[in-house]
N, C-alpha and C positions, 0 to 999 in steps of 0.2 A: 186789415181789410182783406176779405176773401176774394179770390179771383180765379179765373180759368187760365190754364197754360196751353200754349200752342208750341209744339216742337216739330221741327222739320228741316229739310235741306234747303237752305237759301237764306237770304237776307230779309229780316223782318222789321217793318216799321209800324208803330202803333201810336195812337193818340189817347189822351186822358178822356175817359167817359165816365158816366155815372154807373153805379152798381144797382142791383136789385135787392129786394128784401131778403130772399132766401138763397139765391145763388146768382152767379155772375158769369156771363159769357162775353167774350171780347171780340170786337170786330177786327179782322186781320186783313192786311193786304199782303199776299204771298207772291214772291217772285221766284220762279224756278231758276236754277243755276244754269241749266242747259235746255235748249229746245229739244222736243222729241222725246222727253222722258216723262213718265207718269209720276207726277209729284205725289208724295205721301207724307203725312204728318200725323201727329197725335193731338188729341184734345183731352184735357183733364178738367172735369167739372168739380169745383169745391163748393160745398154748402156749409152753412152754419150747423145744420143738422146732419151729423155723420151717418145717420141710419137711413137717409133717403136712398131709394133705389131709382136711379136715373137711367132712362133709355134714350139713346141718340138716334137721330134720323137725318136724312139728307133730302133737300128739295129736288135733287137730280139723282134718284136712286139708280137709273140705268148707267150713269157715268161714275158716280161716287158713292161709296158705301162707308158707313161709320160703324165700327165694331163696338162690342160692349165695353172694351177697355178704352174707347175714345180714339182709336187709330182710324185715320181716314185712308181708304184704299181706292185706287182707280180700278173700276170694274172692267175697263177695256183700254186698249192702246189707241191713242189718237194724237194728232198733231195740234198743238195749241196755235191758235191764230194770233195775230198781232194785237187784237183787242183782248182785254182782260176777260177771263171766264169767271162768271159769278155764280155762286150757289149758296144756299142757306143751310146751316147746320142747326138742328133743334135739339133741345134737351127737355125731356118730359118726365115729371114725377107721376108714376103709375097710380099711386094712392090718391093724391090730391088733384091729379090731372092738371097741375100747373106746368107751364111750358115756357122755355126760354129759347131765344133764337140768336144766331150769330151769322153775319154775312161774310163770306169768304170770296176774295178776288184772287185769281191765279193769273199772273202775268209772265209770259216767257222772257227769259234773260238772254239777250244776244251774246254772242261770243265775244271774248276780250279782244279789242283791237288796239290797245294802247291808250285809249282815251281815259280820262279820269273817271273813277267810279262815281264821282258826284254828278258828272254829266250824263251818265247812263241811267241813273235812278232818280226817280222823283218821289219824294216823300209826300204822301197824302195824309190829310187829316180825316180820320174816320171816327165818328161818334157812335158809340154803342156801349153797353148793350141796351136792347129794348126788352121790356117785359110785357108780354101779351097775356092779358087776363082772359078768362073764359067768357066773361060777360061783356067783353069789349073787343072790338075789331081793330083798335088802333093801339099804338105803342105809347107808353106813358113812363116818364122819368120819375123815379122815386126819391133819390138822394144824390146830392152833389158831392163828388170826391174825385181823386185821380188814382189810376191803376197802372202799374208797370209789370208786364209778364216777364218770365225768365228769358234771357237772351243767350242763344247758342252761337259761339264764335269759334271757327276752326283755328287750331294751333298752326304755328309756322307760316302765317300769312305773309305774303311778299309785299303787301302795301299797295299803293303808297300810303304813308302815314303823315299826319293822323288820319285814321280810317273811321268814317262816321258809322255809328252803330244804330242809334235810335234818337228821336226827338221827343223830349219830355215836355208836355204842355198841360196846363190847367185850364179848365173851361172858364176860369175867372180872368184870364188874360185879356178878355175883351173889354172889361170894365176897369181893370187895374194894370199898372205897370209892374210886372213881376221880375224877380231875379232868381235864377236856378243855380243849385250847387249840389255836389255829391261828396260824401265822406265814406271812410272805411279803407281797409287794406287794398292797395292798388291805386288809391286816389290821394288822400292826405296822410295815409299811414303806410309804413313799409310793406311792400315795395311801392314807393310813391311815384306818381307821375305816369302810371300806366294808363289810367283813364282820366280824361278831362271833359269838361262840359262848358258849352257856351252859355254864359249867365243870362244872355238876352233871349236867344232862340231856344235854349234848352237842348241843343244838339250834343249828345254824348258820343265821344270818340275814343278810340284806342290809339296809343302812340308808338307801340312796338309789337313785334311778333310775340305771341304767347306760347308757353310750353306746358302742355297738360301734365307731363311727368313731374313738373315742379309744383304747379298750382293747378288743380283741376277745376276750381270754380272760385269766383270772387263774389263777395257779399257786400254790396254798396247800399248806401242810404241816400235817397234824393230829397232835396229840400226846395220849397218854393216860398219866397218872402217878397214883401213889397219893397219899395224903394227906401222905406224907413226901417227895414229890417224886421218888420213884424211878420210872424208866421201866417201865411195865407192858407196853406194846406198842411195836413199832418204828414210828417216824413214817411216815406214809403221805401221798403226794401227792394233792391234791384239785385237779382241773381244772374250772374254771367257765367254760363257753363262753357268751358273750353272743350271744343269738339276734338276728339282724338284723331290724329293722322298716323299713318303707318310709317313712323320715323325711327323705330327701334327694332333691331334684329333680335331674334331669340338667343338666349344665352343659357348654355347647359350649366348645371350646378357644379359638375366636375367634367374636366376635359377627358379623363379616362375613368371608365366605370368597370368595376371588377365583379364578376359573378361566377357561380359554380352551378354545375348540373351533373348528376350522377350518370355514369355511362350506362348505356342500355335503357335510358329513359324513354317512355312512350311519348308519342306525339301529343302535344297539349300540356306538357310539363312546364310549370312556371320556372323561369330562370332568374330574372331580375327586372328591375324597373329603372329606367332612365328618366330624368326630369330636366326640363328646360323652362325658363321663365322669360316673359316678354314684358318690358316696361310699359308697353301700350295698354290700352284699356282692355282688361280681360273679358269684359262683357260685349266687346265689339269684335268685329272680324280681325281688326288689327292685332288683337292680343290672343286670338284663338289659334292654338298651335296644333300641328299635325306631324306625326313622326313616321319615318320610313327607314328601311335598311338599304343603304346604298351598295354595300359590298360585304362579302364574307370570305375570310381567308383562314385556312385553306378551304377549297371547295369540295373536299372529300368527306364523306362518300357522296354528298349531294350539295350543289351550290346553294340550295335553299333549306338549310337545316333549321333555321330559326325564322320567326316572324315577330312583328311588333304591333301592338295595339296602337293605331295611329292617334288616338286621343289620350290614353293613359300612359303610354310609354312602356307597358308591360311587354317583356320579351318572353316568348314561349317557344317550345320546340314544335316543329311541324313535320319532321321526318324521323324515322327510326334509323338506327345504325350508329349511334354514338358509341365509340369504342376507344377507351383511354389508351389501350395498348397500340392503337394505330394513330390516333390524333389526340393529343393531350390538351390542346388549347385552340380556341377559335377567336378570331379578331373581327369584329363587326364595326362598320362605319355607319353611324346613326345620324340622320338629318332631321332637324326640326324646322318647320316652315310655318310662318304665320299666315294670315288671311285664309285660315282654314285649309292650309296646304296648297293654295293656288300657286302653281309654278310660275305664272306670268306676273302677278302683282305681289306675291308674298316674298318676304325676306326670310332667309334661311341661314342655318349654321350647323356645324357638324361636331360630333364627339366620337370617341372610340370606346367600344364595349369589348372587354376582354373576358371571355367565358372559358373557365377552366373545367375540364371534364374530370370529375373526381372518380376515384377508383371504387369499384364494388367487387366483391369476391366472386368473380365470374371465371376464375382460373384456379383449379385445385392444385395443390403441390404434387409433384411427380418425382419419384425416385430416379436417380441417374443410373441405377443398376437394379436388377431383380434380386441379387444375392450379394450380401456383404459378409466379410470374413474377419475374424479376430481371435485372439488368444489371450489367456490370462493365467498366471501362476496360481496354484491353489492357495487358499487361506489369505488371499489379498483382498482388501476392500478399498473403496474409493479410487478404483483404477478404471480409466477409460480404455475399453477393449476394442471399440469400433466407432468410426465416424460415418454417419449416414448422411449423404448429400442429396438434396432435392432441388428442383427448379420450380419457380412460381413466377408467372408473367405479370402478376399484380404489382402495384407500386411497393417498392421495398420499404421495410420498416413500418408497415401499417398492419392493422389487425387482419387485413385480407391477405397479407404476405407472410406474416409470422406463422411459423409452423409449430404444431404440437404433435408429439409422437406418443403412440399408445401400443403397448404389446398386447396382441390379441391371442397369443398362444405360445407354448414352449417354455413358460416360466411359472409353473404352478406354485412354487414356494417363495416367489418374490425375491430371487437372487439378484435381479438386475433392475435398473431404472434408466430412463432415457431423458436426458436434459437437452434443452435447446440452446445452441450458441446464439446470443442475441445479435451478433455481427454477421455471421455467415449463414445463419438459419439452419446449420447442420444439427443432426441429432447425435448426441454423445451417449453411447451405451456404456453405463457405469455399473460396476459391481458394488452392491450395498451389503451383501451378506457373504461370509467366507464360503468358499466352495471346496469340497473335499474330492480330491482326484480319485480316491479309492471308491467313492460313491457315484460320482458323475464325471465322465471324461469328456463329454461334449454336450452342448446345448444348441438347439435349432429354434430360434425365436421368429415369430411372425409379428411384423411391425406395420402399423397403418399410420399415415400422415394426414393431418387435417389442419385447417387454419383456426385462428382464434375466434373468428366469426363464421357463421354458417355460410355455405355457398348460396349464391343468388338463386332465386326461384327458377327451376327448370334446369339447373346445372347438376350433374351427377359426378361422383368420384370415378375416375377411370381405373383400370387395373394397375396402372403405374403408381397409384397412390398406396400400394401395398408391396412390401418386400420381406425377404427372409434374411436372418442374420445367423451365421454359423460360427459358434464360439468354441474353441478348443481349450481344454483345461490342461495346464502343464504340471507334471508331477515334480514336487520339490521335497527336500528332506525336511520332515516335520519333527517337532519336539516330542520326546517321549512324555507320557503322562501317567501319573500314579493313579491306581484304582484301589480303594476309594481315596479321594482327596478332599478334605483331611480324613485321616484314619484315627478312630477313637479306640483306645485301649484302657480297660479298667484294671488297676493293679494296686494291691496293698503296698503301702510304704514299707520301707525296711528291707526291700528286696536286695540281696547281697550282690556285690560286684561279681561279674562273670556269669550272671544268670541270663538265660535267653528270654527276651521279652516278647518279640513278635517278628514277623517277616513282612517287610514293606517293599513291594515290587512295583515296577512301572511297565507300561506297554508301549510298543513302537507302532505308530499308525501307518508307517510305510511298509505295506505288504508287498510291494512290487520292486523294492530296492534290495540289492544284495549288500548286506552289512552284518557285522558280528553282533553278538549279544550286547546288552546294555551293561554299563558300569555304574556303580553306586558310590556315593561319597556323602559325607556329612557337611551340611552347609551352615547350620545354626544349632548350637547346643549350649544354652546359657550356663548351665551348671556343670557341663562336661561329664554327664552321667552315662552317655550312650556311645556305641560305635556300631557301624553297619558293615556287613561283609560286602566287598565290592562286586562280587559275582552273583550271589544269590539273594542279597538284600536282607539277610538275617540280622536283626538288631539285638545286641546284648548290652548288659550294663557294665559300666566301668567303675561305678561307685554306688553306695547305698542310696536308694531313693528315699527322700525325706519330704513328707508333705508340708512340714513346717519351714521349708527353705524359702528364702526371699524370692526365688525364681518361680515359685508356685503361686498362681493367682486363682483364687476360688477353686482350690483343689486340683487345678489343671496345669500341667506342664507341657509346653509346646517345643518341639524340635523340628527342624526343617532339613530335608535330605534332597540330594541332587542325583538325577539319572541322566547319563550322557551316552550318545551313540557315536559311531565313527564315520558318519556320513560326510558328504561334501556339500556345504560346510558342516562341521560337527554341530549338533543341536543338543540341547539339554532341557530338562523339565524339572520342576521342583514339586515336592510333596510335603505336607505337614502331618506330623505324628502328634496326636494329642493324647497324653497319658493322664487319665483321671485317677488320682492317688486316693486310696481308701485309708482312712485313719486307723492307726493302732495305738494302744496305750504305751507310747514310748517316751513320754515326757511327764515328769513329776511336777505337781503344782508348786508354786513359789508364792512367798508372802509379798504383799505390796501395801504400803510403801516399805522401803528398807529402813527408814529412820522415822522416829516419832518423838514427841515431847510430852511429858506429864509432870505433875506436881509432886512434891515430897509427901504431902498428906494424902489421906485416903480419898477424900472428896475435894474437888472433882478429879478423877484420875483415869477415866476410861479412854482407851485408844482403839479406834476403829481400823481394822485391817481387812484386806481382801485377798482371796486366793486367786492366783493367775495360773492358767494351764494352757499351753499352746494347742493341746489336743481339743477335739470337738466331741460333742455327745456321741456315744454314751461314755466316753473316756475322760470326761471332765467332771463338773459338779453334779450333785452337791458334794461338798468337801467336808471332811472331818478335821477339826482343829484340836490339838492337845499339846501339853507341855511335857518335855522329857523328864524322866526320873533322875537323871544325872545332869548337872550337879544338883544336890538336894536343895540348894538355895533358890533355885528357879521356882519350884512349886511352893517353897516357903514364902517367897516374896511376891509372886505373881499368880494370877488366875486368869483363865481364858474361857469365854462363853460364846458359842455359835449363835448368831442372831438370824441367819438365813443360810441358803445353800452355799453362797460364795463369801459371806461376810461373817466376821466374829469381832468380839471386843476383848481387849487385854487391859487388865486393871490390877492395881496393887491389892495384895492380900493383907498386908500389915498396915498399921495406922500411919507409920512414918518410915520413909526411906531416905537416907542421906543423899543430898544432891550429887550428881555425877553422871557418867555415861555407863550404861549397862547393856551387855549383849544378852538378849533373851532369845533362846532357840525355841522354835515353834514347829511341831510336827504336823504336816498337812497331808491328808490322804484323799485321793480322788475316788470316783465311783466306777472306774474301769474294771475289766475282768481279764486278767488279774488286776488287783489294785496296784497303784503306784503312789509312793509317798516319798516325801523329802523333808529334811529338817532345814528350815530357813532361819537365819539369825536376824532378829529385829533389833537394831541399835536404838535404845531408848535413852533419852536425855531427861534425867530427873532434875528439877530445878525448884527454887523457891518461887511461890506465886503470890500475887496480890489477891485482894478480895474478889476480883473479877475472874480469877483463874489464869491470869497471864503471867508468864515467867518474868522475874525481875533480874535474875543473874544469868540470863541465857548467853550473854557475851563472854562471861568468864568461863562458863562451861564449854562453850564452843572453842574458845582459845585454848583451853586445857586439853581438849581432845581433838587434835587435828586428824583429818582423814588420811587414808592411805595415799590418795592422789596428791594431796598437798605435800605430803612428806616426799614423795617421789619427785615432784617438781622442784622442791628446794634442793634435793641432792643433785639433780641434773644441773641446776644453775651453779652449784659449787664446783662440780667437776669441770664444766666449761670454763669457769674462771681460772681454775688451776692450770688447765691446758694452755690458756692464753699467756699466763705468766711464765710457764716453762718455755714456751716458744720464744718469748722475748729474751729470756736469759741466754738461750742457745744462740740466738742471732747476735747478741752483744759479744759473746765469747768468740764466735767465728770472725767477727769484725776485728777484734783485737789481734787475733792470730794473723790475719792477712796484713795488718799494719806492721806487725813485728817482722813478718817474712820479707816485706819490702825493704825494711831497714837493714836486714842482714845481707842483702845483695851488694852493698857498697862498703868499701873499706874506708873508715873515717880518716886514716892517716894519709892515704894516697889519693883520695878523691879530691880533686881540685875543681870539679865541675861547678861547685857552688859559686866560687869566685868568678869563674868565667861567665856563668849564667848571669850573675849580677852585673858584671861588666857589660854584657850584651844588652841587658835590659835598659841601659841608659839611652839607647837609640843612636842614630847618626846625626842628630841635629835637626834644626828646623827645616832644612832643605833636603834632608835625606828621607825621601818618601817612597822611592821606587826600588825595592830590594830585588836582587836576583836570587830567588829562592833556590834555584838549581845549584848555585855555588855553596849554599849552606848545606844542602842535602848530599851533594857529591863533591866534597872538597878535593878529591883527587883530580878533578878536571881543571883546577887552578894551575897545577903543575903537571901537564900531560907527560913529562919525561919521567916522573916518579911513578914507577910501576909497583903496586903493592904485591906482596907475595901471595901466591894462589892459596885460597882457603883461609886467609887471615881477615876476619870481619868481626863484628860485635859478638861478644861472648857474655853469657850470664854469670860465669864464675871466672875467677882469675886463674889462668894456666900457670904452670910452673916453667918458667924460662929464665934465661939470664937477664939481668937488669940492663936496659938499653943505655947507651951513652948519649946524654943530652948535651948540647953545646953549653960551654961556660962563658959567661960574659966577663970582660975585663973590669977592673975596678973603676976605671974612668972611661967608659965608652964614649965614642963620638956619637952625637945625635943621629947621624946618618946610618949608624950601624944597627939601630933599633929595629928597623924593618927587616934587615937581613937576619937578625937574631930570631925574630918571630917566625920567619919562613923556615929557618933551619929547625927550630923547635917543632914546627908543624909537621915537617917531614919525619922527624924522629917519633912524634906521637902517632903518626899514621902507620909507621912500621913497627910500632910496639904492640905485640899481641897481648901484653898484660894490661894495657891501658883500658880504662872504661870505654863505653861506646863513644866512637870518634865524633859523632855528630854533636855531642855536647861540647867537645873541645873546639870544634870549628866555628862556633857561633861568633867568636870575638874577631875572626880574621877579616870581617868586612863591616865597615862603618858607613858606607855610602859615600857619595861624592858631594863636594861643595858645602860641607858642614862648617858652620861658623865656629864650632869648637875645635876644628882642626883634627889631625890624626896624631898617633903616638910618635910618628917619625918627625913631627914638627916640634916636638918638645926639645928645648935647648937646655940641656943639663950641664953645660960647660961652666955656667956661672955659679951653680950651686951643687950640681950633682957630684962633681969630683971632690968637693970638700965636705959634703954632708955625710954624716955617719948613719948608715942604715943597719947597724947591728941590733938596734932595738926591735927590729922585725923578728929576730930569733926568739924574743920573749913573748911573742903573740901566739905562739902555738904552732902545731904542725901544719896548719892550713896556710900559713904565711912563709913556710920554709923555702919554697921555690923562689918566692919574691925576694927573700933575704939573700938567697944564693946569687940571684941575678944582680942585685944592686949592692950587695955587701962585699963582693969580690972574693967570696970563699971558693975553695977548690971544688967543693961538692956542689 
């Protein structure tokens, strides 16, 4: 169902009325919220035909005016009386001249005194609209139905609740008992219970405060049924719009905003945009924000360097004088206020805007001195000779600060370059080409400094951006150099030793140094053919020059010579002498290959040979091949035919030649002037061949005729084998002689060391493990009282002295006398110069302590020794003679 809407400030009550055929206007009772205000509201006419052009009018045009958009304005200010003010608003179709009217009642609303809102308002039933036809002067109802316009409800209402909104009635309630209900979000759907309706009276109420920021409008549907539940009216939509209240402060998207602006910017330069949002209705004053700058820090050079667009939040510059070198950053406090910036009713919030002044190239680099000095030794490259320092007030390490240096004069040959140190921004004057002191002793360079980016508009380079660099060249001892280098000499080979070849001298570039003449020496001479005079550089030969030498490549022989001065420090230079050797006919041609194989029969028997000559044209081919006259068998058995300038064929002249190895001499002559010829021997192996011409007895022939190299190898192997055998025989004989010599040193009759050594090898028993070796090596320490005669020690041969007197043991000694007997014999042996080395005899005198075998002194010979016959010891030979004398009782 189409209907007209009335929107305004205040509480609206309406009744169900009938609609018209083409459009509907509704009758309102309007209550102003406060007295003394000019109420204004809007009317919206909705028609089934959207193309209708409706014009609104007022019955009181001097007091109220209706705009084309349906907004009702108060034309003057006036105080409403207690009685309702009524006027009629009409809507007319210009084409059809149809007209609709609506009666409006304005009632002043008294101030709130604490009484209930229900007592202050009285809901009236108004029946409308009326449609007035052109041919009739009275109002006529066309159709029965019920209409509910949108309801505007302020948010955050304080109540009391439930708060009555509107009474819904149907014009059929006079004849029927109706029941009213509402459905939709906020009623029977989440959030439920916000809106309730009295089923009998149709009074629609709200139960709690509303929040427009959560739900801006509610769409309900009203129902009217009879007591039996039968639908009486078609359901109608109810739209409840929540009127926005200024209950939200503006919020900036960022608490700190960062922006940049180039220094030196003109007024009006855009800097940045700050943005704040307000949760309130953006189309109402509650959500309309205005921006302003509260403070600026620092306030130099002006406290108002920036301004802000109060609606968009764009920050721009308003004053000149931005200089990064003085102020690098500005901090602005920005305030956003709603209610279109009303400081009384609007809510506000603040944020910080940090504006960084970016650098521009408004400061050129300036040298710290007008002249810089440096020095460099001659012939040195990649050497820094001077550091150029500059100052630049722009931001370091930016294109506006980084310096570039350019030489504008004083270096026409490009001897120098200037590099920039990326850290210090200094200019490094560097030598890139060797400088000769004898040519240039000083350079005066003109250098200009500039930045990587051009200077800002209107800025010029001052004189301090240009400087001079004075560079002194230091003379040093330079190396001599040969002229020319290399030197080429053409010479025929075969030049005899001692011949003067050429003179190869060097020059000393140091014209201003006092030093003696140069000295020459040979540095490289692969074939050792040359020598050079150390004073005058004259080169002579020491051997015959040979073009065919392995040291000559492509007819060229290279030798290197050294020239040295006596400067401080001494310097030297090298030069290369290239000798181009011209060929002479000094080599006779030779046959190749040296060996060949052919068959016994005449066919096939051709042997292809080639002449080889180390010389080159015209001293080489074509060659002449022939067989010598002697011996006669050569020409009788063989024939040779030249097939080209370098090749010939050797073949049998006779039908059959016995298998074997034949030496065939061949005379080859070259084409030189004079000619050179030689007789080369071709070793031909004649063999039996099969039908294919292949030798069948080549192994036998080869075995029968060993070459010279094989014979020499066999002889060498035989000689080496004989030498090894001879060396082995000599070594064996020498070993036998040494063994015999050792045996001759000992007298077999008097040498008793063997017995004593064998006795000593028995050890001292199981418990005799700690020997006193000093007693064995120095037996004279056992008896310190026995002093040996001076000079009597071990001897290699037996001296001629009188026989010593050894003690003689009695025939039946007492066991206790054995120890004394041994000690006496020991003394006699130590004093005997004829005895063999004493250490061999002393081995038996110590057997250790605690041995389970006991000692000799513990032997009890009284039971058997005295009665036993020891004479059989005399039959055992001279080695047992002493023992027989000791136990046999003999006088000797």
